[in-house]
N, C-alpha and C positions, 0 to 999 in steps of 0.2 A: 503493499499499499504506500508505503514512504516513496515509492519509483513515480506513482502517479503524481504529476505536477501540474498546476493551472498557472500559467503566467509565469513560468520558472520558479513557482513556490511549491514545497510540499503541502500536503494537506494537514490540517490542524490534527494533534494527536487524538482529541475525542473523537473526530469525523473518522479516523483510519481504526480506531477503536470498535466504533459501530460498524463500520463495513466490513471489518474482519469478522466482527460476530455474526451479522447477519449472513454473508456468505457461508460461514461454517453451518448454521442452523438451516439454511435451504438446502445446501449439499445433503446434509443427515438425513432431513425430513424427506426429500426426492428418494434417496436410495433406499430409506426403510419402506416407503410406500411402494416401490417396485419389487422389493423383495418379497413382502406381505402378499402382493398379488399373485406372484411368482409360485409361493409355496401353499396358497389357498388353491390355485389350480392343480398344483400335484396332488392335494389332499382330495380333491372331487374326482381326480383320475385313478385313485387307489382302486376301484372294483377290476378295471382293466389291466392295471400292472399286476394283480394277484393272477389273473388268468393267464398272462405271459409269464410270469414266474412258475406256473404249474407246466407250462410247454417247456421252459428250461429244466424243469425236475424230470421230466419225461425223457429230455437228451440225457442229461446226466445218470439216469437209472440205467438207460440202454448203453451208456459207455462203462459204466462199472460192472453192471451184469454179475452183481453180489446181493442177494436177498437180504443179508445182515447189515450191508451198509446201507441198501436202499429204505430199508426200515427206518434206520437211525436218520438217516436225511428227511424221511417223510415225517417223523416226527417234529424234526427241527421246523419245516415249512408250515406245519400245522399251528406250532405254537409261535410261527412269525406273525406279529403284529403291524403292518405296516401303516395301518392309521393312527396306531400309538406311536410309533417313530416319526409320522408327520407331526404330531402333536409336540413332542418332545423338542422335535427341530425348531417348530413355532417358538416355543419356550425359551430353546435356547437364542433362538433371532432376538426375543422380546430381551433376554439377558443382555445379549451383545450391545442392543441399542440403547440400554439402560446405562451399561458401563460408559458406552461412548458418550452419553449426554453428560456423566460424571466428569469424564474426562475435559469434555467442552467447558464445563464449569470451571475447570481449574485453568483452562486456556483463556477463558474471560478474564479472570483474576491476574493471572499472568500478563495479559495485555494492559491491564488498569495500571499495574505496578510497574510495569516496563517506562512509564511515562515519568515516573520519581526516581528511578534507581541512579540516574546520573548525580541527580541533586542528593541523595544519600550517600554515593560514593565521595561526592566532594567534600561532605560534612566528617566522613570517617577518616579522610586524609586530607586534610586543610591545606598539608603544604604543598601536596602532589609530589610527593619524594619519589624513592624507590618503591616503597610498598604499593602507592598508587599506581605506579607504572607497571607492577609486576599483576595485580589485581586486573586493571584495564586490558593488559595483552591477553591474561587467561580468559576472561569474559569474552574479548574478541575471538581469541581461538576458538572456544566453546560455540560460539555464534556462526563462525564460519563453517566449522566442522560439521555440526548437526544440521544447519541450513542445506549445505551442499549434499550430505547423507540423504536427508527427506526428500529434496526435489528430484536426484539422480534417481532414488531408490522408487519414487512415485512415478517417473516416467517409464523407468522400464518397467514397473509392475502395470502401468498403463498399456504398454506395448504388448506384454505378456498376455493379458487379458483380452485384447483385442485381436490378437492372432487366434488365440485359444476360440473366440465367440466364432470368428468367421470359420474356424474348422468345424467346430460343433455344429454350426447351421449347414454346412455342406455334408457332414455327417449325418444329418437327420435327428440329433439329439434335442428332445425338447427342452423348453426353457433355458434355452443357452446363456442369456442373461444372467439369471441366477449363479449359474456355474462359472461363467468367466468373471462375475464379481466375487465369489469365492476364491477364485486364483488370483484376481486381482490383490484382495485383503491378505489372504495366506501368503502370497510371494514375500511380505515384509517379515514374516517369520522364517528365520534361516533355518537350513537344513530339513526341518521337517515338514514344513508348510508347502513346498511344492510337490511333496511326495502324496501328500493326503488331498491337495487340490486336484490333483491328476486322478485318484482314486474314486472321489464323488462321482463326476459325471461318468467315469467308466462303468461304476454299478448301475447308476440309473439307466443308462443305453441298455442294459440286460434286460430292465424292468419293462421298458417300453417297446422293445422289440422279442423278448424271447429267445434270443441269439447269444449263446455263451460266449461265442467267439467276438462280439462286440466289447466285450470287456477287455478283451486282448487289442483289440483294433484301437479304441476310443484311450486307453491308457497309455499305449504306444505312441499314440499321435499327441496326447497331451506333455508327455515325458519328453518327446522329440522337443517340443517348442522350449520345455524349461532347460533342457541341456542346450542346445544352441545358444538361446538367448543368456542363460546363465553363465555358461563356459567361456562363451566367445564375445558377445555384445555387453553384458553387465560389467566385466572387469575393465573395457576399455573405458566406459561410461563413467565408471565409481570412482576412477583414479584411486588415490591411496587409501579410501575406505575411511574405516572408524577405528583400525590399528588395535582391535581386539581378537585375543587367541581363542580358539576354536572351544576348548574347555570353558574359558570365561562366557561364552555366547551360550553354549549348554545351560550353565548354573545360571546367568542370568534369565533364559527364558523360563526355567523352573521356577525360581524366586519370583519374577515379577508375574507369573503366570498364576500363582498362587494368591497373590494379592489383588490383580485386577482380571484375572480371567485370559480369554484371548487378546484383550485390548492389551493388557499387560505386557503379553508376549511380542506384542507388534511394536510397543514401546521399549522394550527390553534392550536393544541394541544401542538407540540414541542415547536412553538414561544413562546406562552403563559408560557410555563413551564420555558422557559430561564427566561421570565419577572419577574415570581415569585420568583425566587433562587435569582435574582439580589436584588429585593426588599427587600427579606428577610434578605439581610446584611447591609441594610441602616437604621440607627435606625428612621429616620423620616418617612419613609414607610414601615418599618417592619408589622403596622396594616394592611397593605393593601394585604400583602402577608399573613398573616393569615386569612384574609376573604375571598382570592382567592383559598386559599388550601382547599384541602377535608375534613380533619377535625380539622385544626388549628395546626397540626404539622409540624413546618417549622425548617431548620436548624439555630442553636444559632449564634449568632453574634462572630466572632473569635475575642479573645482578644489579 
């Protein structure tokens, strides 16, 4: 918003805050509405999906050709409640939207606080000496690192979701928007996100066609998109990244996931990156920053 200028002047801080809040609210509201429509459509189509599931069961039974295993599989199918699963998915979506709303509230307060942080910083370090410069440079580094990560990750996630949407439409998978949105969101979660985002539309493709091979075809297509973009395009776009080690990322996912659920897992990497930058500028905690970093390369303490 600060880049928007009228007659060469930036918009007032209060206007930027209002515009930021409005934009975030509208985006979250529209996405939630689209997702609810898609999930309601899935719930209404459950009887037809159950018939397709029975067809798939027949194919599996013929392939296994063992009465004992077929009997166990039949019991599992009989106990499978797709309508209940749809309800659970709806509840999970509601929880996700609720958690997102909480995060939006935090963002609003952060936006409000941003207008006064420079004033507070000047009062903390009235002489603007060495400590002032250290804190100012650390804040600048945090802002640059996290802003770069969020913008680049959002862009690559949009590309991944858009390409996946086109492929799903071509392959005839219903509710392609829902699956491509999940791919977009889960792409923010390192390692496990891309795997699960490919699995959901693949399983659903079996339900809408009754053909077990659709599981392989759709999953392979989604993983091909993830591998190509994740291993060749994303590294060039992301540059130096967030400088976090793989173990650090996994632990951060578990920790923030316990606190904020899936929203916490999405925010785990940028939040942890902030902590590492702060720890690197404190002599007594610098060793922790080295341990948490990717290769032990962290910014030098400003003198």
